[in-house]
Structures are given as structure tokens and as C-alpha cells.
N, C-alpha and C positions, 0 to 999 in steps of 0.2 A: 632531504625533505621534498615531497612533490611540489611542483608549482601550483599555486592557488590562484584562481581567477575570481575576483570579487566584483560586486556592484556597488557603486558609490552613490550615496544619498545623504543629505543633511539629516541631523537628528532632531526629532520633535520631543522635547522633554515635558510631556504632559501626561496626565491620566487619561487614557483613551479607551473607549468602548466601541467596538465595531459590531454592528448588528445588521443582519439582512432582513428581508420582508418575512411576514408570517407564513407565506406560502412555502418558503424553504424549510420551515420548522419541522415538517413531517418528512423531509427528504424525499419528496415526490419524484417518481420516475415518469419519463415520457410515456405516453400511450403508444404501444407498439403499432407499427404499420401492418397492413395485411401480410400474413405469411402465405407463401405459395403452397397450394394444396398438392398432395401427391399420394402415392399408394403405400409409403413407408417401406420397411425392410422385408425382403423375402428371406426364406430360410438360409439360402446360400450366402447372401450378403451378411446376414446376422452372424453366421458362423465365422466368416472371414474377419469381421470386426471384433468378435469376441477373442479370436486367436491373437490378433495383433494387439488388442488391448492388454491381454495378459503378458505378452512379450514386452510391450512398451513399459508397463509399470513394474515389471521385474527388473528391467534395465535402468529405469529412472533411479537416481540416487535415493537411498533409503532414508536419508535425512538431509536437511539444509546445510549440515556441516560438510557435506561431500559435493563433488561436482560430477556432471555428466562425463561419460566417455564419449568424446565428440564423434569418433568413428562409428560407434555403436548407435548413437542417436541418428546420425545421418543415414545409416542403412535402414533403420526402422522408419524414418521419415520418408524415404523413397518408397517403401511398401505402402505407407499411408497415402501418399499422393497417387498411387496406382488404384486405390479403391474409389469407385464412383459412389457418391452419396445421392440416393433418390430424394426427390422433393418430399417434404413432410416427414423426414426421418430424424430430424435433429433431436427431438425429445427422447426417442428410443435409443439413439446413439449415446446421448448423455448418460442415460441410465446404465447402459452396458459399460461405458468407460468408468463411471464413478464406482460401480461395483468392483471392477478390477483394481482401480486406484486404491481403494480402502483395504485391500488385502496385503499391501506391501508397504513397509516403512515403520518408523518409530511410532509408538503409541504413548498416551499419557498414563503414567503410573509413578506417583511421587515416591514410592518405595524403591524404585529402580532408576537411579540417575543414568542419564545417557553418558556413554564414554566416547568422547570425540578426540580428534587429533590435537585439539587445543587443551584438553583436560576434562575433568569431570563436570558435567552440566546437571546440577541438581535444582529442584524447584518444588514448590508446594502447590496444592490444588485445593480450592474451596468451592463449595456448593456444586459438587460434581453429581450428575445423575447416575443412575444404575443401568441405563440403557440408552439407545440413540435418542437424541434430543434436538430434532431439526428446528424447533422454534426457540431454542436457547442461543444466546450469543456468548461472546468471549471477551473478558477484560484481562489484559496483560498488565499487571502492576509491577512497575520497576522501582527498585529501592534506590535511595540516595547513598551518599558516602563519598569516597575518593580513594586516594592512595592508601591501601591497606585497611579500608573501612567500608562497611556496608553489609546489611543483612536483609534477607527477603522478608523476615518477620515484620519489619517496619512497614513495607508496602502492604503486606497482607492485613495488618492491623488498620491501616488507613482506608483501604478500598473494599474490604470484605463486607462491611455492613450494608452496602447497597446491592449486593449480588442477588439475593433472593427476590427482593422487590422488583428488580428490573430483569429477572429471568436470565441471569448471566452466570457462566462458569468463570471462576477467577483462577488464573495461573500466575505464580509469583516466582520468577527465576532468581537464583543466587548467582551473582556475577562470577564468571569462571576465573577471571583475573581482576582483582580489585585495584584498578588504576583510576586516574581522573578520566571521567567520561567513559566509564566501562561499557555502556550500552552502544556507544558510537564506534567501538572497536570492530575489527573484522569478525572476531568470535562472538561479540555481543550481538551484532546484527544477525548473524547466522543462528544464534541461539533463539532469538525472538521469532524469527521466521519458522524455525523448526517447531516451536510451541504452537504456532498457528496451524501448521500442517497437521501436527499430531492431534490437536483438538478436533479438527475436521475429520480426521481418520478414525478417531476413537469414538466420538459422540455424534458425528454427522451434524455439527452445529450449523446455525444459519450463517453463511459466509457474508451476509449483508449486515451483520451486527458484531464487528470486531473493533474493540476500543483499546487505546493505550492510555496509561495514566501513571503519573509519578511526580515526585517532589524533589527539588534540587538536582542531583545527578540523574534521578529518575525522570524529572521534568525535561532535562536536556535530551535524554534518550527518547522520550515520548514525542517531542518535536521532531527529532531526527527520523523516527520511524514514520510519522505522519507525512513528512516531507519527502522521504525517499520512496515510500510505498503507499501513496494515497489511495491507489486502486484497491488496496486491501482494507481500507480504514473507513469505519462509520463515524468516528469522532475521536478526539484526543484531549487530554487534560494535562498539559505540560507545565505544572506550577513551578515557579521560581527556578528556572533553568537558565542556560546561556547558549549562545551560538559561538562557533569559532569566528574569530574576528581579527582584524588588524587595527592597531598594533597588538591588542590582546583582548580576550573576553572580559577582562576586568578594567580596561582603560576607560575612563569617563568620556572620551571623545573618539569612539571608533569611527574609522573612515570606510570600513568595508566589513561585510559578513560573508560567510562562505556561500558560494553559489550552489544551486541544485536542490534547494529545500523550499524556501518561501513561495516562489511562484506556483509550485506543484499542488498546493492545498486548495486549489480553486473550488473543489467540491467536498472539502472535509471541514465540518464544524469543529472549532477549537474553543476551549474555555480555560482561562488560566489567569493568574495574577503574578505580579512581582512587587517588591517593596522598594520604595525610594531610598531607604537606607540599608538595604540588604548588602552586607559586606562579604557574604559567602558566595553568592551568585548575583553580582551587581546588576541593576536593571538596564544597563546601557544598551546591550545588544538586543534585548526584547523591545525596547523603545525604537531602536533602529529598524527592527523587523516590522514594527507597526507602521512606520512611515512607508516602507515598501508595500505593505498590504493596502494602505490607503490609496496609493497610486494604482495598484492593481484593481481595486474596486472601481475606480473611475474608468478604467479600460474595459472592465467586464462587470457592468452593473448587475446587482443581484447575486453575484458570486462572492466568495471569500467571506463566509459567515463566521466571524471571529468575535468572541466575547472576551476582551482583554482589559485588565485594569492595572495600573501602577498605583499602589496604595501609599499615600503620603504618610511618612513616618514609620512605615512597617519595615521590620528587619527580616531575618530569614525564618519566616513562619507563615502558616496559613492565616489569612485575615479572619475576623469573626464570621461565622456562618459557612466557612469553606473547609473542606471541599464539598460539603453536603449540597450547597446550592449548585455547584458545577455538575455534580452527579445527577441531580434532578433535571438540569437543563439539557443534558447531552445523552443520557444512557438509554433513552427509549427511541432514539433515532435509528434510521437505517441508512446504509451506504447508498449513495447515488451511483448505481451500477452501470447505467448506460447514458452518461452525459453526452450531449452533442457538441459541446465546446471543450477543448483541452488546451492546457498550457503545460508544457513539459520542458524543464530545464534539467539537464543531466549532471550528476556529480559522479565522477569516476575516480579522480585522484583526491582522496580524502586524507588529511594529515593524520597519520598514526604510524608507529613502528610496525613494519610488515610482519604479521604472524601467520600469514597464509594468503589466499586469494580473496580479494574483496568480491562480494556478490555483485554481478553486473546486472543492471536493470535493463532487460531486453523488451519487456512488455509493459505498456502504460495504457491502461484501459483498452481502447480499440486500436491502439498503435503498437507496432512492433519495429524494432531496429536490431539488425544482426550484430552490429558492433558500434554501439553509440559512443561518440567521442565525448571527452570531458568538456563541460560547459555548452554542449549542444542545446539549442533552443528550437522548439517546435510550437507553433500556434496552429491548432486544427479546429475546423468548424464543419458541421453538417447542417445544411439548410435545404430542406426538401430532399431532392435527389442529387444534390451537388455537395461534394466533399472537397474542401480546400485545405492545403497545408502551406505554411510558410516556415521554411527551414533555414536556420542560421548555424554557422560553425560546424557544418557537416556536409560532406559531399551528398549529392542528390541521388543516392542509390543505397541499397541494402535495407529498404523499409518494406513493411507490410501494413496495409490498412485492412483491419478485420471488420466485417459488417454483419448485420442480422436484421430481423424484422423489427427489433426495438429501435433501430436507427434509421432505416430506410424502408421503402416499399420494395421488397425483393423481387416483385413481379415486373418491375419497371426498369428502364434504363437508368444507370447511374453514371455520373461524370466525376472524375478525379482530376483536380488541378493542383500542381505543385509549383510554388513560386511563380504563379501566373501562367504556367505552361500546362496544357492539357496532356495528361499521361494515360488516361483511360476513359473510354465511353462505351457503354454497352450494358446488357443484362448479365448479371453474375450468376453462374451456376452454383449449386451447393457444393461445398468442399469438405470432405471428411478430415483432411489434414488441418483445416482451420478449426474444426471442433476439437480435435485432439490436442493441437498445440496450445490453443487458448485455454483449455481446461488444465493441461499439464503445467504450463508455465507458472500459473498462480495457484495450482491445486485448488480449484474453485469450480463448483458445480453450477453456479449461477451466471458468472460473467463469461459466457461461452458464445462463440460466434461461428456461423456456418458459411460465410462468404469471405473471400480474400482477394486483395489486389496486391501483387508484389511488384516492386520497381527498384 
């Protein structure tokens, strides 16, 4: 079993509601700084980028069940770094890349399950449009269950009623292997990521409106995805789940919960409940997590907008009025795509029988890390033209800072400081490889950057 590193805090056995200010309700983005003006792409540059875009997305794995061929990726990246990006060309390049990206890979079709190395990956789809729907979002509904139990129809029945009102497509996966915490397994995580990519590819959905929701094991999986992949997430409803913990997830006095999840939801609204007498998914780890969140709110005022309740006397069931109230609270929100403050705690060694390679999180909003270590911690802030990183449990190399006009004034000098030491100072030129990598890593046409600092 892999070594687990946990964080110790006392438990607060109370019903708790964490709410941020009204300004956060709309998920407002920062006003972008001035973008540098330029002449855009000429015909030769456009052709070169179109050719590379086609080659890149042909080589990129067709699904999240597969991994890149590292050598092929490196050769393509060398070609990308040799392409000079003119000022003012970012929008045109995004359109070229996204057009190529959508040609290759799995698409949503509930009549045709995906066949992966892990087994058959089937799912149902609700409220699907008949054409591209760039204003529609996505809700991934995760069923509950456990060893040998669980069906996607449970999740579809719970979450489908809200889809039309909130302009969402619903996708409800069937666990490939029905085990305890199905969605936290290697194949469960890859399945959910593939659904998100396929929805973007098939319907060109709004990438700023992706939600996770579930009850019981589905709640555990929803917290897992929001904590592992917050940069994809507009919000989550992880009702009545648990965290991995020591001594166990059902022990009334946990001393530790798994690292790499709770600190990462700094910009992800969450709405969920647990019950004080829930004997299927006891409330102890959720209460423990709320103590962590309270401490994080003190450190980062205004962030960590969590609406959580432990309902006295409630067993393993939704409380009255739920999940309807939760859906109303969360489903019209948008992802905070360009936050200027980040908290990243990496989880690499996650306890499960190895059925394949665990997805490695290389990109976290505007940060990249080539080979992130387990339990790595990064605090990152942008104030004006100054970018500062505080890195723990990782050597100070192998990182990329991605930037754009949403984060800085790209016409002016920027300074990068890492653990108190200045690493870079100057005006950043536009970078085609930054646009390509930031789009490809998340399969995302909105969270795209055109400047980079590598160290």
C-alpha cells in the first residue's frame, strides 16, 4: 500500500455552514489587463500552425483512458517552441487549435459505450442538444453504491430534473468496476475526465460550467473530482460521502484525512450535507474537512465558499428540500477561470489496488509542474506585475508559470519570485507553445495562456 501523508487537526463536531460574500456568488472574473496589440497571423504563420495543430491532436490520446507517447509529444513540442507567435494572435490561434482538437477523440453517444483497457465504459445522457451548444454546461452525476452495487439510473433520477432549467447536459456514468469508492479508482477518475472531454468535443459546451454531483459513493467521488481537478470545476454537490482517513473513514475520531484535496477547492463552490447518525457514510471525515476549510478561510479571506451542514438526527438520506436547494444555489455559477491566488496540494499516491497508471496532475490553473511530487504544496499569488510562489516538498525546478492579459499587463515588465528569490524579471513575449500546452492539457478553449516562464 502506498505511503499516505495526512494533515492533523482536531475535530469540530458541530453543524457548520461556510458562506462567502455575495460578490463571489456570481463567480466574477478579474477584469483583464490591457492586451498587447499586434498584426495577428499572416498566411504563412497560419498554415504552419494549422499543420502542427492537426499533427498534435492526432497524436494526443484519443481518450483519457490512454496516455501520451512521451517521445512523440516531445518532438511535437519542439516544433511548437520553434513557432513565433505574433502579438495579438492569441484569439486566432485558439480558434485554429480548437477546430483541430474537436476532430479527434471520443464523442458522446450513449448507444456506443467506450471500450477501454479497464473494461466497458457505459453511460447515459440527458437533455442533450442536437447541435453545438456553447452556452450549455455539463453536470456529471455519479451514482452511489459499493462492492457489487450501484446503477447510473439512481444518479440520473436525482439530478436530471434540474438540467433544462439550468441549461445543462447531464451525463451519468456506470461504474466500470463496482467497488467501494468506484469513482476514486484509477479507472473511475479517467472515465469522468473522458466524459468532460467528450462533452466539449461533441457539443462545444461552455468549459466554465462543469459540475459534479452525487450521493453516498457518488458524493465521495464528487469531492474527489473537485479536489483533484478544481481548475475544471464550476461547482460540486458531494452529498453524504467520506474522505480516506486514518484510522478509517468510519472511525468516529479520525486523526488524519488524505492530503491533496481540501486545500485545492479555494475557488470551487461546494454545497452538501451529511447526517449526524449516518451509518453508511458517517459524518466524521466531512466534519474534519470542515475544520480544515475554516482554517483555510482565515488564511485566504473571501475564498473557500462552502455551504455545508451536518443535520442532527439525519441518517443516510437527503434532508428535506435537498438536493433541490443545492441545485438552485450552485448550478447557475461559472468557474473562476483566472484566479490570481492559488493553493495547490498534490496527491500522487492515492490508496487503491493498481489497475493502471494514475492520472498525474501537471497543470493547475496557471501553474504547471513537469513531475509533481506527492504532497507537494504551492502557494501562488499575482499582485500587479509581481508573481510569487512558495513551494514546499518539491525541488525548485520543473515548473512553468503561464500568464495572459487576464492576469497581468502583458505590455509591462513582470517579476517572478520563488521562495523569496527572484527567478525572472522582464517583458514576456507571446508564446505559441504556451497556448498549445495550456489548451491541450485541460482540453479547454477558455483557460488558455499565451506567455510562459519556465524554471
